[in-house]
Phi, psi and omega in degrees: 000140176264127180248134175250017176286148178299154174299317177204162182301134180295143177253147177289131182204144177291346176237164181270130170242096191248144178225146175219127176236125180239141174231133180241141181222158177258125175241104185065236178265007186248138171265128183240152174274094186281338182217135182211089183242145182213157168222130181079192190275063168228132187214150157234117188284321181198162174277137180242151184226065182291345182243012186100187191291336190291326185247124177258121180259136177230133178255117183278119182254139172233089189308326178295346176072350179207161180250124183253169180304131181093347176286144177223118181248135178230124180237126177233135184224131176241126178252112182288168184309128174080355182276161180225114180240143176234123181246137175213182182230156183280347182190183181292141172278152183225134174248113188277165175302139182250146173280359179150326183283143178281144171250152184217154171223122180241124181240134178231123178243130174237119186243112188280181185304130177067010182266162182228137176230130171245122179244103190233065181284159170280174191296161177245127182255123179261108180291153173300134181091357177289150172237099194234144174226122178245130179227129180227131178232129179239123178247116184253142170283175185301326184237021177274171189230141181214137169218130183197166179212163171219138180232122181249129178243118181270112183080166180264100186300322183296335180262006181071020182273137175248164177273089186255345181221153177108197185207140175226132177232142185227138174220130180219125180224133173239127178246142172240118182054043176069015177241133184292132172243352174207130179215117181227133179221135179204163178192145178201157174265164174303139182062022176301145180300331181292341179290332179255348183288141173301337178276356180239240182277349177053036179083355179285164180242353181228130177229134180225147178227129173247133178236138180222125182221127175204158190300326184273004184306315181305325181280338186249356189298320183297315181292321179294318178298319180299315179293317182290328181287352174279352181248135178234155175302143184297336183267004179071020183293162173298138181201165179195158178227140180220150173250112178259168175303110178081004185209135170256132185235133172239139182233139174240139175217106184198218185225017182226111175297324180294316180296323178297313182295319179293323177294316177299321179296323176294319177296317178302324179297331177277318188281330185299316178301323179287318184283315190250350181072023181219145175293156179287129174237113185295126176301133184299328186297338178291341183261006183256000000 
């Protein structure tokens, strides 16, 4: 059953403390959104089936359109055995300038035996002066499947803005059978030396990471890397692909969030049939 009742009664606060919990289950050949609970301005309005019954697509909405200082967002998603869920967003996420308070977003994905999760958000823009903390944890069963990406844009490039003030912290962990297969932690202040260092962002303003993990990857990694390496970002940005134990990783480092997203979408078109057993079908929301 899908519930749209709040997790708990909303409390009055000058900042948003929002929660979203989604649960997906397999009923016969159909994946259903069995649980949809929220508190505050996080929503999934309905389950979508652009590919038929097997894949349930959900568009995560944040009506305020941006995260301000003091806001705290928590998203938890459970994919039950054999289910296939695809999550995306309707537009770029934004972290606004803060007057001092930190804002945070914590995401937890749990993917059960034989289940598949695709996490395909559009880019995240970190405004100058933002104080942001992003944390993502993915828990995979021994034979579950995951493909997802994150794209971070420092400052509003169209306005000539750089990330000169504020603070950003990142934590990303993927576990397979309770053992880590990907662990990334980072943090920097505005105008941090690592933003211009060749060992860090090398003066770039956009960084993206795509991760793909599925049981058959060790046998297919060489062929997938060869196919993916034939594709480059349209803007000629620095990029690379690697096959780690249990994980294929693609990295973008440049100055265009759009170029990063389009490159990741091209890689996804190659990786999805191997990871998910289905051809790539571009979510309609990306074209609106």
